[in-house]
N, C-alpha and C positions, 0 to 999 in steps of 0.2 A: 284613878283613872280606869276607865272601862275599855278593855280591848276586845275587839270582836275576833271570833275564831277565824283562822285562815280559810279562805274559800276552798270548797271541795274541788278536787281535780275532776275534769270532765270524765264521765264513764267511758271506758274503752269499748268500742263497738265489738260485737262478737265476730269471730273469724268466719271465713267462707264456709268451712266444713261444718261448724256449729249451726249455721243458718240453713244449709242445704243438704244435710246428711239424709233426710227422709226420702229424697228422690235420687240422690247420688248413689246410695248403696244398691238399690235395685238396678239402676242403669249400669253400674260397674259390674254387678253380678251377671247380668244378661250379656254384657260384652265379653266377659271372661268365658261364659258358657258357649257363646257363639265362636270364640276363637278356638276353644278345645274341640267343638264339633267340626269346625272347618279343618283343623289339623287331622282329625280322625278321617274325615272324608277324603282328604288329600292322600293319606297313606293307603286307604282302601282303593282309591282309583288308580294309584300307582301300581299296586299289587295286581289288580285285575288287568290293568293295561299291559303289564309284563307277561302275564299268562296268555292274554289274547294275542300278543304279538309273537308268541313262540311258534316255531314251525310245526310242532306236534298238534297244536290247537288248529292252526290254519289247514293243515292237510286233512285232519279228521273231519273238520267241518265241510271241506270241499268234497270229500268222499261221501259224506251223508247227503249233501245237496245234489250229487251226481247219481245217487242210488235210485233206481226205479222203484224199489219196494218202499224206501223211506219217503219219496215224494208222493207215492200212492197213499201212504198212511197219513202224512201231514199236509200234503199239498205244496204248491209253489206260489210264491217264493217262501223258502224255508229260511228262517232267521234265528240267530243265536240270541239267547237271553243274557241278562246282565250278571247274574250271580253264579259264575262258574266256580265250582269247588274243586279242590284237589291241590296237587303240587307238581312242580317241575324242579328236578334236581340236576344241576350242572356240575360235572366232575371232569374238567379238562376235555378230552376228546369224546367222552361218553356222556350222554344225557339220559334222563329217565322222566317219564311223564305219567301221572295218574290223575285223570280229570273226569269230572262230571259236568257236561255242558248242556244247559237247558236250551232246547230248540222248539220252535213253534212254526206253524203254517196255518193257512186258512181252514184246514180240516181238523186240526188238533195240536196238542203239545206233547212233548216227551223229553227224555234225557238221553244224551249221547255219552256212553261210558267208554273211556279211552285208557288203555294201558299200552305204553310204547317205550322203546329203547332206541337210542341213537348210537350207532357205532360206525366208524369210518365215514362220517358225514351223511349217513342215510338212516331214516327212521324205519324201524320194524315194529309193526303193531301186533301185540299179543291179543288184545281185546279191542274190538270196535263194534259196539252193540248199541242199537237204538231201542230204548224202552219207551213204548208209546203209552201215554197216560190212560187213554180211553181203551178199556179192554185188556190192558196189561200185555199187549203183543210185544214180543222181542224180535228184533230184526238184526241178524248177525251180518254186518256189512263185509266182514272178511270172507265169510263163506259165500256170500253173494258175488263178491269180486272174483273168487277162485272159480266159481261156476261159469262166469261170463268169459274168463280167460281160456277155458277149454275149447 
């Protein structure tokens, strides 16, 4: 008697990953890269936000915007730039700030250099200088303020 071989089992279809890996890998890689970039941008914006919300930053910028020499050099309105460099150190009742604030106006751009200490709730500026990019002019805002107070 002749017996026929048992029928072959139907082939198992390939899994999802095996069928779609050629487009899934780049999409997942791009998604991972976007998440990392978003996280980095979040951290950077938080740090810049904390610096820009500090009293030393605000007072320094207000003094520069109120300075006749600074407004003559850069024009009005004078605006701060985005990439403020430096640090602010908080130690209980005393704070310390060392900042470089980019500023610009219709007539030009420059950097506001700030060194300040906070003691007993008040900021004292050791350095408050506007370095104008065009021509390298330096405007000492502390000296200007002391001359107008006389």
